[in-house]
C-alpha positions as CSV (number, residue, x, y, z in Angstrom):
1,M,-95.9,71.7,-43.5
2,N,-95.4,68.0,-42.7
3,S,-93.2,67.6,-45.7
4,I,-91.1,70.6,-44.8
5,T,-90.8,69.5,-41.2
6,I,-89.7,66.1,-42.2
7,R,-87.1,67.5,-44.6
8,R,-85.7,69.9,-42.0
9,T,-85.6,67.0,-39.5
10,A,-83.6,64.8,-42.0
11,I,-81.1,67.6,-42.6
12,A,-80.6,68.1,-38.9
13,V,-80.1,64.4,-38.3
14,A,-77.6,64.3,-41.2
15,A,-75.7,67.3,-39.8
16,A,-75.7,65.8,-36.4
17,A,-74.3,62.5,-37.8
18,L,-71.6,64.3,-39.8
19,L,-70.4,66.6,-37.0
20,P,-68.6,63.9,-34.9
21,L,-66.8,62.7,-38.1
22,S,-65.7,66.2,-38.9
23,L,-64.4,66.8,-35.4
24,A,-62.6,63.4,-35.4
25,A,-61.0,64.3,-38.8
26,C,-59.8,67.6,-37.5
27,S,-58.5,66.0,-34.3
28,D,-56.6,63.3,-36.3
29,S,-55.2,66.0,-38.6
30,G,-53.9,68.0,-35.6
31,S,-52.3,64.9,-34.1
32,E,-50.5,64.1,-37.4
33,T,-49.3,67.7,-37.6
34,K,-47.8,67.5,-34.1
35,A,-46.4,64.0,-34.5
36,A,-44.6,64.8,-37.8
37,P,-42.2,67.3,-36.3
38,T,-41.5,64.9,-33.4
39,A,-40.7,62.1,-35.8
40,A,-38.6,64.4,-38.0
41,G,-36.8,65.7,-34.9
42,A,-36.0,62.2,-33.8
43,A,-34.7,61.3,-37.2
44,A,-32.6,64.4,-37.4
45,G,-31.2,63.7,-33.9
46,T,-30.3,60.1,-35.0
47,G,-28.8,61.4,-38.2
48,E,-26.6,63.9,-36.3
49,S,-25.3,61.4,-33.8
50,S,-24.8,58.4,-36.0
51,P,-22.3,59.8,-38.5
52,A,-20.2,61.2,-35.7
53,G,-20.0,57.7,-34.2
54,D,-19.2,56.2,-37.6
55,T,-16.3,58.6,-38.3
56,T,-14.5,57.7,-35.1
57,T,-13.0,54.5,-36.4
58,G,-9.6,54.7,-34.7
59,D,-8.1,53.5,-37.9
60,E,-6.5,56.7,-39.1
61,P,-2.8,57.7,-39.0
62,F,-1.8,59.6,-35.9
63,G,1.1,61.5,-34.5
64,P,2.9,64.9,-34.9
65,A,5.0,63.8,-37.9
66,C,1.9,62.9,-39.9
67,A,1.4,66.6,-40.6
68,G,4.5,66.4,-42.8
69,V,3.2,63.7,-45.1
70,P,2.1,65.1,-48.5
71,K,-1.6,65.5,-49.0
72,E,-1.6,64.2,-52.5
73,G,0.5,61.9,-54.7
74,A,2.4,58.7,-54.2
75,G,3.9,59.9,-50.9
76,S,0.4,60.7,-49.4
77,F,-1.4,58.3,-47.1
78,D,-3.7,57.3,-49.9
79,G,-0.8,56.9,-52.3
80,M,1.3,54.8,-49.9
81,A,-1.8,52.5,-49.3
82,K,-1.6,51.4,-52.9
83,D,2.1,50.4,-52.9
84,P,4.1,47.7,-51.1
85,V,6.0,48.9,-48.1
86,A,9.5,49.5,-49.5
87,T,8.1,51.3,-52.5
88,A,5.7,53.4,-50.3
89,A,8.6,54.4,-48.0
90,S,10.7,55.5,-51.1
91,N,8.0,58.1,-51.8
92,N,8.3,59.6,-48.3
93,P,11.1,62.1,-48.1
94,A,11.4,61.7,-44.3
95,L,12.4,58.0,-44.8
96,S,15.1,58.5,-47.4
97,T,18.0,57.2,-45.2
98,L,16.0,54.1,-44.3
99,V,15.2,53.5,-48.0
100,A,18.9,53.8,-48.9
101,A,19.8,51.3,-46.1
102,V,17.1,48.9,-47.3
103,K,18.5,49.1,-50.9
104,Q,22.1,48.7,-49.6
105,A,21.0,45.5,-47.7
106,G,19.2,44.1,-50.7
107,L,15.9,43.9,-48.8
108,V,13.6,45.8,-51.2
109,D,12.1,42.7,-52.8
110,T,11.9,40.9,-49.4
111,L,9.9,43.7,-47.9
112,N,7.7,44.3,-50.9
113,N,6.8,40.7,-51.4
114,A,6.1,40.0,-47.7
115,K,2.5,39.6,-46.6
116,D,0.9,41.3,-43.7
117,I,3.9,42.7,-41.8
118,T,4.5,45.7,-39.5
119,V,7.5,48.0,-40.1
120,F,8.9,50.3,-37.5
121,A,10.5,52.9,-39.8
122,P,13.1,55.2,-38.4
123,T,13.1,58.8,-39.8
124,N,16.2,60.5,-41.2
125,E,16.6,62.3,-37.9
126,A,16.6,58.9,-36.1
127,F,19.6,57.8,-38.3
128,A,21.2,61.2,-37.7
129,K,21.4,60.4,-34.0
130,I,24.0,57.7,-34.8
131,P,27.6,59.0,-35.0
132,K,28.5,59.2,-38.7
133,A,31.5,56.9,-38.4
134,D,29.3,54.2,-36.8
135,L,26.6,54.7,-39.3
136,D,29.0,54.5,-42.2
137,K,30.5,51.3,-40.7
138,V,27.1,49.7,-40.5
139,L,26.1,50.7,-44.0
140,A,29.3,49.1,-45.3
141,D,28.5,45.8,-43.5
142,K,25.6,44.1,-45.3
143,A,25.2,41.4,-42.7
144,A,25.1,43.9,-39.8
145,L,22.8,46.2,-41.7
146,T,20.4,43.3,-42.5
147,N,20.5,42.3,-38.9
148,I,19.4,45.8,-37.8
149,L,16.8,46.4,-40.5
150,T,15.0,43.1,-40.0
151,Y,14.9,43.8,-36.3
152,H,12.4,46.6,-37.3
153,V,10.0,44.2,-38.9
154,V,7.3,42.1,-37.3
155,G,5.6,39.3,-39.3
156,Q,2.0,40.5,-38.7
157,R,0.0,43.6,-39.1
158,L,-0.1,45.3,-35.6
159,T,-2.9,47.6,-34.6
160,P,-2.4,50.5,-32.2
161,Q,-4.3,48.5,-29.6
162,Q,-1.8,45.7,-29.9
163,L,1.0,48.1,-29.1
164,E,-0.5,49.1,-25.8
165,N,1.5,46.4,-23.9
166,G,3.0,44.0,-26.4
167,T,6.0,41.8,-27.0
168,F,6.7,40.7,-30.6
169,E,9.2,38.6,-32.4
170,T,10.9,40.3,-35.3
171,L,12.1,38.9,-38.6
172,Q,15.6,39.1,-37.1
173,K,14.3,36.7,-34.4
174,G,14.9,39.2,-31.6
175,M,12.1,40.5,-29.5
176,I,10.8,44.1,-29.2
177,T,8.4,45.5,-26.6
178,T,5.8,48.2,-27.1
179,A,3.8,50.3,-24.7
180,G,1.4,53.3,-24.6
181,S,-2.1,54.2,-25.4
182,G,-4.2,56.6,-27.5
183,E,-1.7,58.3,-29.8
184,S,1.4,57.9,-27.7
185,Y,3.5,54.8,-28.0
186,T,7.1,53.7,-27.5
187,V,9.2,50.8,-28.8
188,N,11.8,49.3,-26.5
189,D,11.2,52.2,-24.1
190,T,13.5,54.4,-26.3
191,A,11.9,55.0,-29.7
192,K,8.7,57.1,-29.9
193,V,6.1,56.6,-32.6
194,V,5.9,60.0,-34.3
195,C,3.4,58.9,-37.1
196,G,1.6,55.7,-36.5
197,N,-0.9,53.4,-38.2
198,V,0.2,54.2,-41.7
199,K,-1.1,51.7,-44.2
200,T,0.7,50.3,-47.2
201,A,-0.5,47.5,-49.6
202,N,1.2,44.8,-47.5
203,A,2.1,46.5,-44.2
204,N,1.2,48.7,-41.2
205,V,4.0,51.3,-40.7
206,Y,4.9,53.1,-37.5
207,I,7.4,55.8,-38.1
208,I,9.8,56.2,-35.1
209,D,12.3,58.7,-33.9
210,T,15.1,56.3,-32.9
211,V,16.8,53.4,-34.6
212,L,16.2,50.1,-32.8
213,M,19.3,48.1,-32.0
214,P,19.0,44.3,-31.5
215,K,20.8,42.8,-28.5
């Protein structure tokens, strides 16, 4: 009897000793189960908010005329980014009059070889605002044409933020002023940027709806 009693007592003591450990293990397991979803939820929340912040870089082309730029090929935004500015412009159908004028003035190599410039590029419609007789006269006068075209070029890459309230010297040595914010900008109070912040290999391009005339 004494031997049996001692054995039962030992089993009871062992069970009593193990019970708190088992309860603690169950408690810890439950805590981990509850904590895991919380951690996962926090990670998911961070994952959802961070990419949204990363994609808003403010470095993309903007403006209503950007919709007309080809999605693929040399005339697309990606394609133009690989070419120097005069070559890139030649692949954009909306700039064919400008390209013809640049060739007429002999400025293709000058623009393609320049480093870090900004070009305010008038559309075909911008040139169409000029009476045909006046436009033909300018196109026939290389000096006058060069004077006008170089007035559209600034010797540094300008960001949209710099256009908010800026005054810049052009390659023609005249000054232009810019104003605006967000996705709405004007040059010399007359020309509107219709597709801005277009990147080429050596320039930032702002396509405008009016030809700029130096004083």
